[in-house]
C-alpha positions in Angstrom: 136.4 100.3 106.7 133.6 97.7 106.6 131.7 96.4 103.6 128.0 96.4 104.2 125.5 95.0 102.0 122.2 95.9 100.6 119.9 93.6 98.8 116.5 94.1 97.3 114.0 92.3 95.3 110.5 94.0 94.3 108.1 91.3 95.4 107.7 88.9 98.1 107.7 85.9 95.7 111.3 87.0 94.4 114.4 85.3 95.9 117.3 87.4 97.5 119.9 84.2 97.3 121.7 85.4 94.3 122.3 88.9 95.6 123.0 87.6 99.1 125.5 85.1 98.0 127.4 87.7 95.9 127.5 90.1 98.8 128.9 87.6 101.1 131.5 86.4 98.5 132.3 90.2 98.2 133.2 90.3 102.1 130.1 92.1 103.5 130.0 91.6 107.3 126.3 92.7 107.4 123.7 92.6 104.9 120.4 94.3 104.8 117.7 92.4 102.9 114.4 93.9 101.5 111.5 92.8 99.5 110.0 96.0 98.4 109.5 98.0 95.1 112.3 100.3 94.0 109.7 102.9 93.3 109.2 103.4 97.1 111.1 105.9 98.5 110.7 104.8 102.2 112.5 101.4 102.1 112.9 100.4 105.7 116.1 98.2 105.3 117.9 100.7 103.0 117.3 103.3 105.7 118.7 100.9 108.4 121.6 100.2 106.2 122.3 104.0 105.8 122.1 104.4 109.5 124.5 101.6 110.1 127.1 102.7 107.8 130.1 104.7 109.2 132.6 107.1 107.7 134.9 104.9 105.7 132.7 102.1 105.2 131.3 100.9 101.7 127.8 100.2 100.8 127.8 97.1 98.5 125.0 96.3 96.2 124.6 93.6 93.5 123.5 96.2 90.8 122.8 99.8 91.1 119.1 99.3 90.1 118.7 97.7 93.6 119.3 101.1 95.1 116.9 103.3 93.0 114.6 103.4 89.9 115.7 106.8 88.7 119.0 108.6 88.0 117.9 111.5 90.2 117.3 109.2 93.2 120.5 107.3 92.5 122.5 110.6 92.2 121.0 111.9 95.4 121.8 108.8 97.3 125.4 108.9 96.0 125.7 112.4 97.2 124.3 111.4 100.6 127.1 108.7 100.8 129.8 111.0 99.5 129.0 113.8 102.2 129.3 111.1 104.8 132.6 109.7 103.3 130.9 106.3 102.5 131.9 104.5 99.3 129.7 102.7 97.0 130.4 99.4 95.4 128.2 97.6 92.7 129.3 94.3 92.0 127.6 93.5 88.7 128.1 97.1 87.2 131.9 97.0 88.3 131.7 100.3 90.0 133.6 101.2 92.9 133.5 105.0 94.0 136.8 104.9 95.9 138.3 105.7 92.4 137.7 108.8 90.1 136.9 106.5 87.2 134.6 104.4 89.4 132.7 107.7 90.3 132.5 108.8 86.7 131.4 105.3 85.5 128.6 105.2 88.3 127.2 108.5 86.8 127.3 107.4 83.4 125.5 104.0 84.2 122.9 105.7 86.1 122.0 107.7 83.2 122.0 104.7 80.9 120.0 102.7 83.1 117.1 105.5 83.4 117.5 105.6 79.6 116.8 102.0 79.3 113.6 102.1 81.6 112.2 105.0 79.6 112.8 103.2 76.3 110.9 100.1 77.8 108.1 102.2 79.1 107.7 104.0 75.8 107.7 100.6 73.9 104.9 99.3 76.4 102.7 102.5 75.9 103.3 102.2 72.1 102.3 98.5 72.1 99.0 99.2 74.3 98.0 101.8 71.9 98.4 99.5 68.9 96.5 96.8 70.8 93.6 99.5 71.3 93.6 100.6 67.8 92.9 97.1 66.8 90.0 96.9 69.3 91.7 95.0 72.0 91.3 96.2 75.6 93.9 95.5 78.1 93.4 94.9 81.8 91.4 92.4 83.8 88.2 90.9 82.5 85.1 92.4 84.1 83.7 90.6 87.1 81.0 88.0 86.4 78.2 89.2 88.6 76.6 85.5 88.7 79.9 84.0 89.9 80.3 86.8 92.6 76.8 86.1 93.8 77.4 82.4 94.0 80.6 83.0 95.8 78.7 85.1 98.2 76.0 82.6 98.8 78.6 79.8 99.5 80.2 82.1 101.8 77.0 82.8 103.8 76.1 79.1 103.9 79.3 78.6 106.1 79.7 75.1 104.5 82.7 76.0 102.5 86.2 77.1 103.1 87.7 80.1 101.2 89.7 77.9 99.1 86.8 75.7 98.2 84.7 78.9 97.3 87.6 80.1 95.1 87.9 76.7 93.3 84.3 76.4 92.8 83.5 79.9 91.4 86.7 81.2 90.2 86.3 84.4 92.3 89.6 85.3 93.9 89.9 85.9 97.7 90.5 89.6 97.3 87.4 90.0 95.2 85.4 88.2 97.7 86.8 90.1 100.5 86.0 93.4 98.7 82.5 92.3 98.1 82.0 91.4 101.8 83.2 94.8 102.8 80.9 96.4 100.3 78.1 94.6 102.2 79.3 95.9 105.4 79.2 99.6 104.1 75.8 99.2 102.7 74.4 97.4 105.9 
């Protein structure tokens, strides 16, 4: 009956320390760490954790939203764990499926978490619509063709590093690479 931890953040810039420390404090003997969006269903470290878990073990997470972004996915995962006689513990949500109350709370919190995400999404869409109604456009500003051409000339001169070109023109590295790829296709 081992405690196996799983921690996840959505981007590589985010830090896993808070989650990992909490999992260690809970007594996890092994922790699988991942830097990937919860929207992705094919999370490698989660799959490894699930493969590692044995009957009677517990999967421990800092919060339920580290496992899945939707109630459906969370419930599906809990059913897989239940079929394999593996318990689920969420430290922050105070859920432990070794008890009937813990199982019920797990399902209720999953529904509430999905509701919260839906409300945030609706607010965001309403805010964007209100901004458009006032004539504001969202998204990135259009590329400045003159700056892109200047960046390409600097690149072609082979006298400047990519960092120097970015600093001089304000054209990002990804944009510069995209423009260079376009030239290859055209050639």
